[in-house]
Z-matrix of the N, CA and C atoms (Angstrom, degrees):
N
C 1 1.464
C 2 1.522 1 110.56
N 3 1.321 2 115.87 1 146.80
C 4 1.450 3 118.73 2 170.64
C 5 1.511 4 108.68 3 -70.42
N 6 1.302 5 116.66 4 152.11
C 7 1.440 6 120.09 5 178.91
C 8 1.520 7 110.11 6 -71.92
N 9 1.334 8 115.00 7 153.57
C 10 1.455 9 119.46 8 179.19
C 11 1.515 10 111.43 9 -59.24
N 12 1.342 11 118.16 10 -29.32
C 13 1.457 12 120.74 11 -179.31
C 14 1.520 13 111.55 12 -59.64
N 15 1.335 14 117.85 13 -29.98
C 16 1.469 15 119.92 14 176.96
C 17 1.517 16 110.75 15 -60.33
N 18 1.313 17 115.33 16 -42.47
C 19 1.467 18 120.02 17 179.23
C 20 1.510 19 110.63 18 -68.47
N 21 1.340 20 116.14 19 -42.95
C 22 1.459 21 120.21 20 -177.08
C 23 1.519 22 110.05 21 -62.19
N 24 1.337 23 116.57 22 -45.80
C 25 1.459 24 120.31 23 -179.57
C 26 1.517 25 110.51 24 -60.69
N 27 1.348 26 116.69 25 -43.54
C 28 1.459 27 119.99 26 179.59
C 29 1.507 28 112.42 27 -64.04
N 30 1.325 29 116.45 28 -42.88
C 31 1.463 30 120.37 29 -179.06
C 32 1.512 31 111.34 30 -66.52
N 33 1.339 32 116.22 31 -42.99
C 34 1.461 33 119.57 32 -179.42
C 35 1.520 34 110.57 33 -65.60
N 36 1.323 35 116.89 34 -43.08
C 37 1.461 36 119.84 35 179.86
C 38 1.520 37 110.87 36 -61.88
N 39 1.334 38 116.55 37 -42.51
C 40 1.463 39 120.04 38 178.85
C 41 1.504 40 111.59 39 -64.85
N 42 1.323 41 117.19 40 -39.97
C 43 1.456 42 121.06 41 -179.79
C 44 1.523 43 111.15 42 -65.15
N 45 1.340 44 116.32 43 -39.81
C 46 1.464 45 119.80 44 179.11
C 47 1.518 46 110.68 45 -63.82
N 48 1.337 47 116.11 46 -44.48
C 49 1.462 48 119.56 47 179.12
C 50 1.524 49 111.67 48 -63.74
N 51 1.336 50 116.25 49 -41.25
C 52 1.463 51 119.60 50 179.24
C 53 1.513 52 110.91 51 -64.13
N 54 1.327 53 117.10 52 -44.70
C 55 1.459 54 120.73 53 -179.34
C 56 1.520 55 110.78 54 -63.88
N 57 1.339 56 116.65 55 -37.13
C 58 1.457 57 120.07 56 -179.43
C 59 1.515 58 112.07 57 -67.37
N 60 1.338 59 116.12 58 -27.44
C 61 1.452 60 119.53 59 -176.47
C 62 1.509 61 115.92 60 -88.38
N 63 1.326 62 118.52 61 -4.94
C 64 1.467 63 119.80 62 -172.63
C 65 1.516 64 114.26 63 -93.01
N 66 1.327 65 118.59 64 -16.88
C 67 1.458 66 120.14 65 -171.65
C 68 1.519 67 112.24 66 -60.00
N 69 1.327 68 117.53 67 -49.28
C 70 1.453 69 120.28 68 -177.74
C 71 1.522 70 111.86 69 -64.30
N 72 1.334 71 117.04 70 -41.73
C 73 1.462 72 120.25 71 -178.21
C 74 1.517 73 111.77 72 -64.60
N 75 1.326 74 116.42 73 -45.46
C 76 1.457 75 119.17 74 -178.62
C 77 1.513 76 110.81 75 -70.81
N 78 1.339 77 117.02 76 -38.94
C 79 1.457 78 119.71 77 178.36
C 80 1.518 79 110.47 78 -61.51
N 81 1.340 80 116.26 79 -39.39
C 82 1.459 81 120.07 80 178.68
C 83 1.517 82 111.21 81 -66.21
N 84 1.341 83 117.14 82 -43.65
C 85 1.453 84 120.42 83 -179.73
C 86 1.516 85 111.94 84 -68.75
N 87 1.352 86 116.54 85 -33.98
C 88 1.452 87 119.87 86 -173.52
C 89 1.514 88 113.31 87 -86.81
N 90 1.346 89 116.55 88 -33.17
C 91 1.458 90 116.63 89 -172.78
C 92 1.523 91 113.72 90 -146.44
N 93 1.324 92 116.77 91 19.26
C 94 1.445 93 118.99 92 -174.12
C 95 1.517 94 114.85 93 -80.91
N 96 1.328 95 120.04 94 -20.09
C 97 1.447 96 122.06 95 -178.47
C 98 1.509 97 110.03 96 -107.34
N 99 1.332 98 116.53 97 166.80
C 100 1.452 99 120.60 98 -176.26
C 101 1.508 100 111.80 99 -95.67
N 102 1.309 101 116.20 100 143.99
C 103 1.452 102 121.99 101 177.43
C 104 1.507 103 110.53 102 -85.15
N 105 1.355 104 117.32 103 -177.72
C 106 1.453 105 122.03 104 -176.49
C 107 1.516 106 111.80 105 -65.47
N 108 1.339 107 117.72 106 -22.07
C 109 1.458 108 120.33 107 179.92
C 110 1.529 109 111.55 108 -91.36
N 111 1.357 110 116.06 109 5.39
C 112 1.452 111 120.31 110 177.17
C 113 1.513 112 114.01 111 86.30
N 114 1.318 113 117.63 112 -6.82
C 115 1.455 114 120.37 113 179.72
C 116 1.514 115 109.77 114 -89.29
N 117 1.335 116 116.40 115 160.11
C 118 1.459 117 120.07 116 175.78
C 119 1.509 118 108.97 117 -64.18
N 120 1.330 119 116.34 118 149.65
C 121 1.457 120 120.29 119 -175.23
C 122 1.522 121 111.48 120 -80.25
N 123 1.339 122 116.38 121 53.80
C 124 1.453 123 119.02 122 177.09
C 125 1.510 124 110.80 123 -64.83
N 126 1.351 125 116.30 124 -20.32
C 127 1.462 126 119.75 125 178.48
C 128 1.522 127 111.00 126 -66.43
N 129 1.346 128 116.69 127 -16.15
C 130 1.455 129 119.58 128 179.30
C 131 1.519 130 111.93 129 -78.17
N 132 1.332 131 117.76 130 -7.47
C 133 1.458 132 119.14 131 175.17
C 134 1.518 133 108.55 132 -58.19
N 135 1.316 134 118.12 133 126.83
C 136 1.470 135 120.62 134 -174.51
C 137 1.523 136 113.08 135 -57.67
N 138 1.329 137 114.98 136 145.84
C 139 1.459 138 120.49 137 176.10
C 140 1.521 139 109.66 138 -81.14
N 141 1.305 140 115.88 139 169.54
C 142 1.458 141 121.70 140 -177.95
C 143 1.523 142 112.47 141 -63.29
N 144 1.342 143 117.02 142 -26.83
C 145 1.463 144 121.25 143 -177.57
C 146 1.530 145 112.51 144 -105.21
N 147 1.325 146 116.99 145 11.21
C 148 1.462 147 120.87 146 -178.25
C 149 1.518 148 112.09 147 -73.74
N 150 1.335 149 114.94 148 162.72
C 151 1.464 150 119.95 149 175.07
C 152 1.524 151 110.58 150 -63.32
N 153 1.338 152 116.77 151 -36.29
C 154 1.464 153 120.45 152 -179.73
C 155 1.528 154 111.17 153 -60.20
N 156 1.333 155 116.08 154 -47.51
C 157 1.462 156 120.15 155 179.69
C 158 1.525 157 111.00 156 -68.85
N 159 1.329 158 116.51 157 -41.97
C 160 1.454 159 120.38 158 -179.23
C 161 1.515 160 112.49 159 -62.60
N 162 1.321 161 115.95 160 -42.91
C 163 1.465 162 119.91 161 179.07
C 164 1.522 163 110.36 162 -65.03
N 165 1.323 164 117.35 163 -45.25
C 166 1.464 165 120.47 164 -179.03
C 167 1.525 166 110.89 165 -59.66
N 168 1.316 167 117.01 166 -41.47
C 169 1.468 168 120.51 167 179.85
C 170 1.530 169 111.43 168 -68.71
N 171 1.334 170 115.32 169 -53.39
C 172 1.463 171 119.63 170 -172.89
C 173 1.520 172 112.05 171 -68.14
N 174 1.328 173 117.23 172 -40.45
C 175 1.458 174 118.57 173 -179.60
C 176 1.524 175 111.17 174 -70.73
N 177 1.325 176 117.75 175 -27.61
C 178 1.465 177 119.99 176 175.20
C 179 1.526 178 110.37 177 -63.15
N 180 1.331 179 116.29 178 -42.30
C 181 1.466 180 121.01 179 177.61
C 182 1.528 181 110.18 180 -66.38
N 183 1.322 182 115.92 181 -44.98
C 184 1.467 183 122.18 182 179.56
C 185 1.526 184 110.01 183 -58.86
N 186 1.331 185 116.69 184 -46.71
C 187 1.462 186 121.49 185 -179.53
C 188 1.526 187 111.76 186 -63.86
N 189 1.326 188 116.82 187 -38.62
C 190 1.455 189 119.52 188 -177.23
C 191 1.526 190 111.00 189 -58.76
N 192 1.334 191 117.10 190 -39.84
C 193 1.464 192 118.70 191 179.33
C 194 1.526 193 111.17 192 -67.58
N 195 1.337 194 117.30 193 -37.46
C 196 1.467 195 119.74 194 178.22
C 197 1.523 196 110.60 195 -62.11
N 198 1.334 197 116.69 196 -39.39
C 199 1.466 198 120.64 197 177.32
C 200 1.528 199 109.72 198 -63.24
N 201 1.331 200 116.66 199 -46.68
C 202 1.466 201 120.43 200 -179.69
C 203 1.528 202 111.38 201 -62.54
N 204 1.326 203 116.31 202 -42.24
C 205 1.460 204 120.98 203 179.79
C 206 1.533 205 110.64 204 -61.55
N 207 1.314 206 115.93 205 -39.79
C 208 1.458 207 120.74 206 -179.34
C 209 1.521 208 111.22 207 -68.90
N 210 1.330 209 117.60 208 -37.22
C 211 1.461 210 120.46 209 175.21
C 212 1.530 211 110.66 210 -62.47
N 213 1.327 212 116.20 211 -39.96
C 214 1.467 213 120.36 212 -178.32
C 215 1.526 214 110.45 213 -63.00
N 216 1.343 215 116.82 214 -51.52
C 217 1.467 216 118.38 215 -175.83
C 218 1.522 217 111.27 216 -67.76
N 219 1.297 218 116.53 217 -28.00
C 220 1.469 219 120.13 218 178.04
C 221 1.528 220 110.66 219 -58.02
N 222 1.325 221 117.20 220 -33.00
C 223 1.451 222 121.56 221 -179.87
C 224 1.524 223 113.65 222 -91.84
N 225 1.351 224 116.92 223 -2.03
C 226 1.467 225 119.60 224 -175.88
C 227 1.526 226 113.02 225 -109.16
N 228 1.338 227 117.46 226 -0.71
C 229 1.462 228 119.99 227 -179.25
C 230 1.523 229 110.61 228 -144.36
N 231 1.336 230 115.63 229 153.74
C 232 1.461 231 121.83 230 174.13
C 233 1.524 232 110.96 231 -101.52
N 234 1.344 233 117.42 232 -2.56
C 235 1.461 234 121.00 233 -176.26
C 236 1.530 235 110.38 234 -69.90
N 237 1.328 236 115.71 235 118.42
C 238 1.465 237 120.01 236 -174.57
C 239 1.523 238 112.46 237 -68.00
N 240 1.329 239 117.61 238 -30.76
C 241 1.464 240 120.23 239 179.83
C 242 1.529 241 110.30 240 -64.35
N 243 1.321 242 116.73 241 -45.28
C 244 1.462 243 120.71 242 179.28
C 245 1.525 244 110.53 243 -70.25
N 246 1.320 245 116.44 244 -41.08
C 247 1.466 246 119.73 245 179.16
C 248 1.526 247 111.35 246 -62.50
N 249 1.326 248 116.65 247 -37.10
C 250 1.465 249 120.58 248 178.93
C 251 1.526 250 111.08 249 -68.43
N 252 1.345 251 116.17 250 -42.98
C 253 1.465 252 120.14 251 176.87
C 254 1.530 253 110.34 252 -61.26
N 255 1.328 254 116.06 253 -46.29
C 256 1.459 255 120.20 254 -179.50
C 257 1.524 256 111.21 255 -62.12
N 258 1.325 257 116.63 256 -39.88
C 259 1.465 258 120.77 257 178.39
C 260 1.527 259 110.58 258 -63.14
N 261 1.327 260 116.85 259 -45.01
C 262 1.462 261 120.89 260 -179.78
C 263 1.529 262 111.15 261 -61.76
N 264 1.329 263 116.20 262 -43.10
C 265 1.467 264 120.06 263 -179.83
C 266 1.533 265 109.82 264 -65.50
N 267 1.330 266 116.81 265 -44.10
C 268 1.465 267 120.28 266 -179.19
C 269 1.526 268 111.02 267 -62.37
N 270 1.328 269 117.26 268 -44.93
C 271 1.464 270 120.71 269 -179.22
C 272 1.531 271 111.38 270 -64.75
N 273 1.333 272 115.93 271 -48.65
C 274 1.462 273 120.43 272 -177.37
C 275 1.523 274 111.45 273 -61.57
N 276 1.325 275 116.02 274 -47.23
C 277 1.454 276 118.47 275 -174.03
C 278 1.532 277 111.78 276 -76.39
N 279 1.325 278 118.44 277 -28.98
C 280 1.461 279 120.18 278 173.58
C 281 1.528 280 110.17 279 -65.81
N 282 1.330 281 116.62 280 -41.65
C 283 1.463 282 120.29 281 178.03
C 284 1.525 283 111.75 282 -64.12
N 285 1.326 284 116.48 283 -45.45
C 286 1.459 285 119.95 284 179.75
C 287 1.521 286 111.28 285 -64.76
N 288 1.319 287 116.73 286 -37.73
C 289 1.462 288 120.68 287 177.74
C 290 1.532 289 110.15 288 -62.13
N 291 1.334 290 116.03 289 -41.54
C 292 1.458 291 119.59 290 177.37
C 293 1.516 292 111.77 291 -60.82
N 294 1.326 293 117.57 292 -39.30
C 295 1.453 294 121.56 293 177.89
C 296 1.526 295 111.22 294 -62.76
N 297 1.340 296 116.04 295 -47.21
C 298 1.465 297 119.45 296 -176.20
C 299 1.528 298 112.27 297 -67.27
N 300 1.327 299 116.78 298 -38.69
C 301 1.464 300 119.26 299 176.43
C 302 1.525 301 110.08 300 -67.68
N 303 1.333 302 116.59 301 -33.44
C 304 1.462 303 120.67 302 175.74
C 305 1.514 304 111.70 303 -63.60
N 306 1.330 305 116.92 304 -39.63
C 307 1.462 306 119.81 305 177.49
C 308 1.524 307 111.34 306 -62.51
N 309 1.323 308 116.28 307 -42.83
C 310 1.467 309 119.27 308 179.64
C 311 1.529 310 110.30 309 -61.67
N 312 1.325 311 117.11 310 -38.79
C 313 1.461 312 120.07 311 175.21
C 314 1.522 313 110.85 312 -63.18
N 315 1.324 314 116.06 313 -44.61
C 316 1.462 315 121.26 314 -179.33
C 317 1.526 316 111.00 315 -61.27
N 318 1.332 317 115.84 316 -38.86
C 319 1.465 318 120.87 317 -179.72
C 320 1.527 319 112.76 318 -82.38
N 321 1.335 320 115.77 319 -3.61
C 322 1.469 321 122.20 320 -178.53
C 323 1.523 322 111.41 321 56.90
N 324 1.334 323 113.93 322 46.08
C 325 1.465 324 121.10 323 179.18
C 326 1.528 325 109.70 324 -116.08
N 327 1.332 326 117.65 325 148.75
C 328 1.474 327 120.25 326 179.11
C 329 1.514 328 111.44 327 -66.31
N 330 1.315 329 115.69 328 150.53
C 331 1.458 330 121.29 329 -179.87
C 332 1.524 331 112.39 330 -86.09
N 333 1.321 332 116.87 331 -7.67
C 334 1.469 333 121.98 332 178.59
C 335 1.519 334 108.55 333 -103.14
N 336 1.331 335 116.32 334 130.97
C 337 1.455 336 121.32 335 -177.88
C 338 1.521 337 111.47 336 -64.12
N 339 1.351 338 117.07 337 137.91
C 340 1.463 339 119.86 338 177.73
C 341 1.523 340 112.76 339 -75.15
N 342 1.326 341 117.31 340 -12.70
C 343 1.460 342 121.30 341 -179.30
C 344 1.511 343 111.22 342 -134.75
N 345 1.323 344 116.41 343 -152.00
C 346 1.464 345 121.07 344 179.33
C 347 1.524 346 110.60 345 -77.99
N 348 1.334 347 117.50 346 153.34
C 349 1.467 348 119.95 347 176.62
C 350 1.524 349 111.69 348 -56.57
N 351 1.315 350 115.90 349 138.99
C 352 1.465 351 124.72 350 173.36
C 353 1.525 352 113.64 351 66.16
N 354 1.330 353 117.61 352 23.07
C 355 1.464 354 120.15 353 173.55
C 356 1.523 355 111.60 354 -64.75
N 357 1.323 356 116.29 355 -23.25
C 358 1.463 357 121.75 356 -175.90
C 359 1.525 358 113.39 357 -73.55
N 360 1.330 359 118.03 358 -10.90
C 361 1.466 360 119.62 359 -177.91
C 362 1.515 361 111.83 360 -133.28
N 363 1.318 362 115.08 361 156.81
C 364 1.457 363 122.23 362 176.29
C 365 1.521 364 107.94 363 -72.08
N 366 1.304 365 116.55 364 125.89
C 367 1.469 366 120.53 365 -176.55
C 368 1.529 367 112.74 366 -84.10
N 369 1.324 368 118.21 367 1.27
C 370 1.464 369 120.32 368 -179.50
C 371 1.521 370 110.09 369 -59.26
N 372 1.323 371 115.88 370 130.00
C 373 1.457 372 120.84 371 178.45
C 374 1.514 373 114.08 372 84.70
N 375 1.330 374 117.26 373 -2.26
C 376 1.460 375 119.62 374 -179.86
C 377 1.525 376 110.41 375 -77.77
N 378 1.329 377 117.42 376 147.12
C 379 1.467 378 119.18 377 172.44
C 380 1.527 379 108.72 378 -60.40
N 381 1.308 380 117.59 379 141.44
C 382 1.462 381 120.64 380 -178.27
C 383 1.524 382 110.19 381 -72.73
N 384 1.347 383 117.17 382 135.73
C 385 1.462 384 118.70 383 175.67
C 386 1.527 385 109.81 384 -63.10
N 387 1.309 386 117.40 385 142.52
C 388 1.452 387 120.35 386 176.44
C 389 1.518 388 110.53 387 -72.91
N 390 1.297 389 115.96 388 168.58
C 391 1.457 390 120.82 389 178.84
C 392 1.523 391 109.22 390 -61.73
N 393 1.328 392 115.85 391 116.81
C 394 1.455 393 119.75 392 -178.56
C 395 1.515 394 113.49 393 86.65
N 396 1.330 395 118.06 394 4.69
C 397 1.459 396 121.94 395 178.78
C 398 1.521 397 109.72 396 -91.03
N 399 1.321 398 116.90 397 136.24
C 400 1.460 399 121.35 398 -176.31
C 401 1.517 400 112.41 399 -70.87
N 402 1.342 401 117.21 400 -41.46
C 403 1.461 402 122.35 401 -178.19
C 404 1.521 403 109.40 402 -141.32
N 405 1.343 404 117.67 403 160.95
C 406 1.469 405 120.12 404 178.89
C 407 1.525 406 112.19 405 -52.84
N 408 1.322 407 114.57 406 133.53
C 409 1.459 408 120.50 407 178.71
C 410 1.505 409 114.82 408 89.74
N 411 1.322 410 117.49 409 -21.20
C 412 1.463 411 119.16 410 -177.82
C 413 1.529 412 111.14 411 -74.74
N 414 1.315 413 115.32 412 142.51
C 415 1.458 414 121.02 413 178.38
C 416 1.524 415 110.03 414 -74.41
N 417 1.308 416 116.25 415 151.06
C 418 1.457 417 121.35 416 175.40
C 419 1.531 418 109.44 417 -79.44
N 420 1.309 419 116.36 418 166.72
C 421 1.471 420 120.07 419 176.18
C 422 1.527 421 110.68 420 -60.09
N 423 1.338 422 116.14 421 -38.60
C 424 1.464 423 120.10 422 179.68
C 425 1.526 424 110.80 423 -64.11
N 426 1.325 425 117.28 424 -39.94
C 427 1.467 426 120.50 425 178.81
C 428 1.522 427 110.99 426 -67.10
N 429 1.324 428 117.06 427 -39.35
C 430 1.459 429 119.60 428 177.77
C 431 1.527 430 110.83 429 -64.37
N 432 1.327 431 117.00 430 -39.43
C 433 1.469 432 120.12 431 177.44
C 434 1.531 433 110.58 432 -63.96
N 435 1.331 434 116.13 433 -42.54
C 436 1.459 435 119.49 434 -179.64
C 437 1.527 436 111.11 435 -63.41
N 438 1.329 437 117.24 436 -41.03
C 439 1.458 438 119.97 437 178.34
C 440 1.524 439 110.26 438 -58.30
N 441 1.320 440 116.57 439 -38.71
C 442 1.450 441 121.01 440 -179.42
C 443 1.515 442 114.04 441 -72.79
N 444 1.328 443 116.88 442 -9.52
C 445 1.472 444 121.18 443 -179.85
C 446 1.528 445 112.47 444 -100.87
N 447 1.329 446 117.57 445 -15.97
C 448 1.463 447 121.57 446 -177.20
C 449 1.518 448 110.66 447 -88.47
N 450 1.329 449 114.90 448 162.03
C 451 1.457 450 121.01 449 179.18
C 452 1.527 451 110.21 450 -138.93
N 453 1.331 452 114.90 451 157.89
C 454 1.455 453 120.51 452 172.85
C 455 1.517 454 114.39 453 57.87
N 456 1.330 455 115.00 454 -136.56
C 457 1.469 456 121.37 455 -175.51
C 458 1.521 457 112.11 456 -59.28
N 459 1.342 458 117.61 457 -38.16
C 460 1.463 459 120.16 458 179.30
C 461 1.519 460 110.88 459 -63.04
N 462 1.310 461 117.39 460 -41.81
C 463 1.462 462 121.22 461 177.95
C 464 1.521 463 110.75 462 -65.39
N 465 1.331 464 116.37 463 -40.52
C 466 1.465 465 120.82 464 179.89
C 467 1.529 466 110.89 465 -61.07
N 468 1.325 467 116.55 466 -48.02
C 469 1.470 468 120.79 467 -178.28
C 470 1.529 469 110.52 468 -63.95
N 471 1.321 470 116.59 469 -44.43
C 472 1.464 471 119.24 470 -178.29
C 473 1.524 472 110.76 471 -65.59
N 474 1.324 473 116.88 472 -40.77
C 475 1.467 474 121.06 473 176.76
C 476 1.530 475 110.96 474 -60.78
N 477 1.313 476 116.67 475 -47.16
C 478 1.467 477 120.44 476 -178.77
C 479 1.524 478 111.43 477 -61.41
N 480 1.322 479 116.89 478 -39.02
C 481 1.461 480 119.98 479 178.97
C 482 1.533 481 110.77 480 -69.80
N 483 1.320 482 116.39 481 -43.93
C 484 1.467 483 119.90 482 178.53
C 485 1.521 484 110.81 483 -63.16
N 486 1.330 485 117.25 484 -43.51
C 487 1.458 486 120.41 485 -176.80
C 488 1.520 487 111.61 486 -71.93
N 489 1.335 488 117.48 487 -30.61
C 490 1.464 489 119.81 488 175.25
C 491 1.523 490 110.03 489 -63.01
N 492 1.330 491 116.45 490 -47.64
C 493 1.467 492 120.30 491 177.43
C 494 1.524 493 110.70 492 -62.82
N 495 1.321 494 116.26 493 -39.39
C 496 1.463 495 121.85 494 179.79
C 497 1.524 496 110.36 495 -61.48
N 498 1.327 497 116.48 496 -46.65
C 499 1.465 498 121.17 497 178.94
C 500 1.534 499 111.53 498 -62.46
N 501 1.322 500 116.77 499 -41.62
C 502 1.464 501 118.89 500 -179.04
C 503 1.526 502 111.27 501 -62.72
N 504 1.341 503 116.77 502 -39.51
C 505 1.456 504 119.73 503 174.90
C 506 1.513 505 111.52 504 -65.61
N 507 1.334 506 116.72 505 -40.39
C 508 1.458 507 121.06 506 178.46
C 509 1.517 508 112.54 507 -66.01
N 510 1.333 509 117.03 508 -38.45
C 511 1.467 510 121.02 509 178.48
C 512 1.515 511 110.20 510 -61.45
N 513 1.335 512 116.96 511 -44.20
C 514 1.466 513 120.22 512 179.52
C 515 1.532 514 110.52 513 -61.19
N 516 1.327 515 116.41 514 -42.16
C 517 1.451 516 119.60 515 179.82
C 518 1.529 517 111.15 516 -66.28
N 519 1.332 518 116.94 517 -42.82
C 520 1.461 519 120.87 518 179.92
C 521 1.529 520 110.96 519 -64.22
N 522 1.326 521 116.81 520 -38.77
C 523 1.470 522 119.57 521 176.07
C 524 1.526 523 110.38 522 -62.27
N 525 1.341 524 116.38 523 -34.56
C 526 1.453 525 120.12 524 176.80
C 527 1.515 526 111.75 525 -63.23
N 528 1.331 527 116.91 526 -38.80
C 529 1.463 528 120.25 527 177.59
C 530 1.526 529 111.07 528 -68.87
N 531 1.317 530 117.52 529 -40.67
C 532 1.464 531 120.46 530 178.29
C 533 1.529 532 110.01 531 -56.34
N 534 1.327 533 116.06 532 -37.59
C 535 1.472 534 120.67 533 -179.09
C 536 1.524 535 112.76 534 -79.89
N 537 1.347 536 117.76 535 -32.95
C 538 1.463 537 120.54 536 -167.44
C 539 1.523 538 115.67 537 -113.80
N 540 1.332 539 117.97 538 -26.07
C 541 1.465 540 119.53 539 -176.36
C 542 1.526 541 111.07 540 -69.13
N 543 1.333 542 116.14 541 151.49
C 544 1.458 543 121.36 542 -176.57
C 545 1.525 544 112.94 543 -106.33
N 546 1.326 545 117.88 544 -24.77
C 547 1.469 546 120.63 545 -177.84
C 548 1.528 547 109.15 546 -81.34
N 549 1.328 548 118.12 547 117.65
C 550 1.472 549 120.86 548 -173.87
C 551 1.520 550 114.91 549 -54.86
N 552 1.334 551 118.18 550 -42.74
C 553 1.459 552 118.97 551 -177.17
C 554 1.531 553 110.99 552 -66.26
N 555 1.314 554 117.68 553 -30.77
C 556 1.461 555 120.51 554 177.79
C 557 1.526 556 110.54 555 -72.92
N 558 1.334 557 116.42 556 -38.98
C 559 1.465 558 120.22 557 176.75
C 560 1.531 559 110.02 558 -62.23
N 561 1.335 560 116.80 559 -39.16
C 562 1.463 561 120.18 560 179.40
C 563 1.522 562 110.78 561 -66.86
N 564 1.332 563 116.88 562 -40.37
C 565 1.460 564 119.46 563 176.86
C 566 1.520 565 110.28 564 -61.56
N 567 1.334 566 116.88 565 -44.52
C 568 1.467 567 121.01 566 -179.24
C 569 1.524 568 110.92 567 -61.55
N 570 1.334 569 117.48 568 -42.61
C 571 1.461 570 120.40 569 178.99
C 572 1.527 571 110.60 570 -64.01
N 573 1.324 572 116.36 571 -37.77
C 574 1.458 573 119.74 572 176.55
C 575 1.520 574 112.15 573 -64.24
N 576 1.336 575 116.28 574 -36.20
C 577 1.462 576 120.16 575 176.33
C 578 1.518 577 110.82 576 -63.23
N 579 1.328 578 116.89 577 -43.88
C 580 1.463 579 120.81 578 179.83
C 581 1.527 580 109.82 579 -57.18
N 582 1.317 581 116.04 580 -50.04
C 583 1.463 582 120.61 581 -175.52
C 584 1.531 583 112.17 582 -66.32
N 585 1.328 584 117.45 583 -44.81
C 586 1.470 585 119.82 584 -176.92
C 587 1.525 586 111.42 585 -70.93
N 588 1.340 587 117.04 586 -38.22
C 589 1.458 588 118.66 587 -178.32
C 590 1.526 589 111.76 588 -74.99
N 591 1.330 590 118.03 589 -32.04
C 592 1.468 591 119.16 590 173.75
C 593 1.524 592 110.18 591 -62.48
N 594 1.334 593 116.81 592 -39.62
C 595 1.458 594 120.81 593 178.22
C 596 1.527 595 110.90 594 -65.03
N 597 1.334 596 116.35 595 -40.46
C 598 1.465 597 119.80 596 179.31
C 599 1.527 598 112.08 597 -69.45
N 600 1.326 599 117.89 598 -32.18
C 601 1.473 600 120.80 599 175.85
C 602 1.526 601 109.43 600 -61.59
N 603 1.327 602 116.97 601 -41.98
C 604 1.461 603 120.75 602 178.09
C 605 1.533 604 110.90 603 -64.51
N 606 1.321 605 115.97 604 -42.92
C 607 1.463 606 120.20 605 178.49
C 608 1.524 607 110.58 606 -61.78
N 609 1.330 608 117.25 607 -43.74
C 610 1.464 609 120.28 608 -178.09
C 611 1.527 610 111.42 609 -67.67
N 612 1.337 611 117.55 610 -30.82
C 613 1.460 612 120.35 611 175.25
C 614 1.531 613 109.93 612 -63.47
N 615 1.326 614 116.26 613 -41.15
C 616 1.471 615 120.47 614 177.45
C 617 1.531 616 111.00 615 -65.00
N 618 1.313 617 116.06 616 -40.99
C 619 1.475 618 120.06 617 -179.35
C 620 1.525 619 110.91 618 -66.96
N 621 1.326 620 117.33 619 -35.92
C 622 1.469 621 120.18 620 176.70
C 623 1.525 622 110.46 621 -67.59
N 624 1.319 623 117.38 622 -44.15
C 625 1.472 624 120.08 623 179.00
C 626 1.514 625 110.82 624 -61.32
N 627 1.335 626 116.81 625 -38.30
C 628 1.463 627 120.87 626 179.50
C 629 1.542 628 111.41 627 -64.45
N 630 1.324 629 115.75 628 -20.56
C 631 1.465 630 120.75 629 178.99
C 632 1.520 631 112.41 630 -102.58
N 633 1.345 632 116.44 631 12.70
C 634 1.448 633 121.12 632 177.19
C 635 1.514 634 114.11 633 73.75
N 636 1.341 635 116.71 634 21.24
C 637 1.462 636 121.45 635 -179.21
C 638 1.531 637 109.68 636 -115.25
N 639 1.319 638 116.37 637 151.59
C 640 1.450 639 121.03 638 178.22
C 641 1.523 640 110.09 639 -81.88
N 642 1.331 641 117.76 640 138.74
C 643 1.464 642 120.19 641 175.35
C 644 1.520 643 110.89 642 -58.53
């Protein structure tokens, strides 16, 4: 097996590149046009309690666990199909996390929520957080420990089930941003998350069935 550091280096490098590339796009979306008073629309910079800021903060936390979960299963199985899926999820979500943290820096907003997670959106229809879970879809500390204790097919099945729930919670949150966020580039990122994670949920259902497990 490749060492975990190979994955970490790749994820960090991708996140740095993604974060470096977002400043111009977000600045253009947030303040590139003129308002009715002739000034740049700097007033469109999201507030600390806005959906834009809330989504960037909460999804960054949500993504971080998906990256960690993928690193764990990568070391618990030799199956290349699962390792490839885990690698793709880790790379994608590390890059997106870098973008969202970059936006918070650009907006000069704190990366820690001033209130409870997901206060910025209506929780109606959201998957219920598990006991000890910070947000819908997130694994508990006990589940993360168990994943780190399993091997082979058992680890693969548990990872797929955890990540399916994780994606469903993330999809609900991303749909909330599509409805509530004001910065166009962030809304586009959220819509892309919905589409890619729905596709991965379908793939993981197939992988679970192939292992004799129910989605």
